[in-house]
N, C-alpha and C positions, 0 to 999 in steps of 0.2 A: 385584682389586676396584678398584684405583687406575686401571687401564686402562679399566675400564667407566665410571668417573666422568669421565675425560678424554674418552672417546668421547661420553658423554651431553652434556657441556659443549659439545663441538664441534658436535653435532647441533643443540642449542638455538641456538648462535650462527649456524649456517648457516640455520636456519629464520627467525631474526630478520632476518638480512640479506636473505633472499629476499623477505620481506614489506616490509622497509624500502626496498628498491630501487625497486619500483613506486610506493610511497607518495612517495618523494622525487622520482620522475620526474613525478608529478602536481602541477604547479604552473602557474599562469598566467603566471609571470614568464619562462618560456621563450619566450614570444611577444613580439616587438618590434614596436612601432607607430610610425607617422610622427607621430602627434599624440595628445593625450589624448582627443580626440573619437573617434578611430578605436578606441582602447582601450575607451572606454565603450560604443561601438556593438558591439564584439566581446563584451564582458561581458553586455550586454543581450541580444544574440542567442543566446548559449549558455545564458542563463537561460530563454529562451522555448522551448528545445528539450529534449525528453525523451530520456533515455538508453534506447535500445532493449533493452539487456540488463537494467538495473536496473528500469526501468519506473516507478519512483516517485521518481526523482531527475532533476534537470536535467543537461544536459551539463556545466554549470559545477561541479556537485558530485560527479559520478560518477568512479570510478576504473577503470571497465572499459576494456579495450583498445579496444573499438568506440567508446566515448565519446571516447577520445583521438584515434582516427582521424577521427571526425566533427569534433572541435574543430580538428584540423589542416586538414581540408577547408574548414571555415568560415573559418579564418584565411587560407588561401591565396586563397579567393574574395574575401574582404574586402580583402586586400592588392592583389588584381588590379583592384580598383575596382568589383566587382559590388555592386549595391545590396542592402540587407537584404531587400527584398521579393523580389528575384530569387533570393537564397540560400534564402529560405524556400520559394519556389515549387519550386526544384530539389529540396530535401529532401523536400517533400511529394509531389512526383511520383515520387521514388525510393522513399520509405518509407511514404507514406500520411499521413493526418491524425494518426495516432497519434504521429508524431514531434513534434508540437506539444504543448506542455504545456497549452495551452488551445485545443483544437480548435474550428474555427468551427461555428456552429449551422447545420446543413443536414440534409436528410433522412437521410443516412447516419450522422449522429452524434446523432440524436434519442434513441436508446436510451441513449447515453452521458450525455447531458445530463438527460434526464427519467426514466431508469430508476430511480435511487434514490428519487425522489419517488413513482413508481408503486409500488415495493415498499413504501414507508412507508405509502401509502394502502391498499394491499392488506392489510398487516398490521393497520392500524387497523380495517378492515372485518371481518376475521376475529375480532379481539379483541372488537369490538362485537357480532358475531353470537354468540360464545360467551357473553358476559355476558348478552345479551338472552335467549338460550335457557335459561340457568340461572335467570334471574329469572321467566320465564314458566312454568316447571314448578312445579306446586303441591307444597308440602312434604307428604310422605305420612307418616302416623303409623306407628309400628312395630307389628308384629303381636304377638299374644299369645305366640307361640312365640319371637319375638325378645326380647320382654320377659322371658320366663322364662329364656332363655339368658343375658341380661345380668345378671339377678339371681343366677344360678348363678356367673357369672364374678366378680361383685363379692363374693359370699359367700366364694368360694375365696381371694380377694385380701384379705379382711378389711375391705372397704369397707361402705358403708351397704346395707341390705337392700332398700329399695324405691326404685328409680330414678325412679318417677313422682311 
């Protein structure tokens, strides 16, 4: 039993270290810059770029390996003197507009920009149609057979005898 406890403790420790290793490796302090402006430009640039693995995080916040590779690529290009616009153009040419956290407004991204509004409008139209349809239908009185069945159910339940 003691051997099993030791083995379990070792497994938990190994799992913790395997998770903590990549987490510790993900820091922006590993990048050295010539000036605070260059560091600010780097942070701004990786904030504008989307992690292609996580898809809902910027490169600045992602811990994915691909995000680290892209951060390294951006860092190397920035250190080599490549302009921010050229870096963005390079990444868009390689990965498409999806790599940008805020893709430009152009025909290929219309669905991305206007799709949520179109779905909201469609939902409002459907809801309005359902409400209009229900209001336009006249209320129909219950038949004599339905009235008798209701009286029988209420009588069996001990409720009032005449529902009308």
